[in-house]
C-alpha positions as CSV (number, residue, x, y, z in Angstrom):
1,M,5.0,-13.9,8.4
2,L,4.6,-9.9,9.0
3,S,1.5,-9.4,12.5
4,D,-1.3,-7.3,11.4
5,S,0.5,-3.7,12.4
6,E,3.5,-4.5,11.0
7,R,1.6,-5.1,7.6
8,E,-0.7,-2.4,7.6
9,A,2.4,-0.1,8.4
10,H,4.0,-1.7,5.3
11,I,1.2,-1.3,3.2
12,K,1.3,3.2,4.3
13,D,5.2,3.0,3.7
14,C,4.4,1.7,0.5
15,G,1.7,4.6,-0.5
16,R,3.7,7.0,0.9
17,L,7.2,5.4,-1.4
18,M,4.9,4.8,-4.2
19,Q,3.2,9.0,-3.8
20,E,7.0,10.3,-4.1
21,A,8.2,8.2,-6.7
22,M,5.0,10.0,-8.8
23,Q,5.7,13.2,-7.7
24,R,9.4,12.8,-9.4
25,Y,8.0,11.1,-11.9
26,E,5.8,13.9,-12.9
27,Q,8.1,16.2,-12.2
28,S,11.6,14.6,-14.7
29,G,9.3,12.9,-16.5
30,N,11.8,10.0,-16.0
31,F,11.1,7.1,-16.5
32,H,13.1,5.2,-13.8
33,D,11.1,7.2,-11.0
34,R,7.3,6.0,-13.1
35,A,8.8,2.6,-12.9
36,D,9.5,3.1,-8.8
37,A,6.1,4.3,-8.8
38,D,4.8,0.7,-10.2
39,A,7.1,-1.3,-8.1
40,W,5.7,0.2,-4.1
41,R,1.7,0.3,-5.7
42,I,2.2,-3.7,-6.9
43,L,4.4,-4.4,-3.4
44,M,1.1,-2.2,-1.6
45,E,-1.1,-4.2,-3.8
46,R,1.0,-7.7,-2.6
47,A,0.2,-6.8,1.1
48,I,-3.5,-5.5,0.7
49,K,-3.8,-9.2,-0.2
50,A,-2.5,-10.6,1.9
51,R,-4.4,-8.9,5.3
52,S,-5.5,-11.2,7.3
53,P,-9.7,-12.7,7.4
54,E,-9.3,-10.7,11.6
55,Q,-8.2,-7.7,9.8
56,V,-9.8,-7.2,6.9
57,A,-13.3,-8.0,9.4
58,L,-12.4,-5.8,12.2
59,M,-11.2,-2.7,8.9
60,E,-15.2,-3.5,7.7
61,Q,-16.8,-3.3,11.4
62,E,-14.6,0.4,11.9
63,M,-16.4,1.2,8.7
64,G,-19.6,0.8,8.9
65,I,-19.6,-2.1,6.3
66,S,-19.9,-5.6,8.5
67,Q,-22.5,-6.6,10.0
């Protein structure tokens, strides 16, 4: 199980890798690059959904959207 800080780093890494794969796809038109981008997106979305309630509350507070 990942700590909140490890999960946030994982989310950031997945996002970066997704963007890099999309850039490769845009340049190459190779559907393998697009599939890589989709796979990184899915992993990122799963990690976002797995955030702890404490992490979500902290992020909401930092964004000024919580009470």
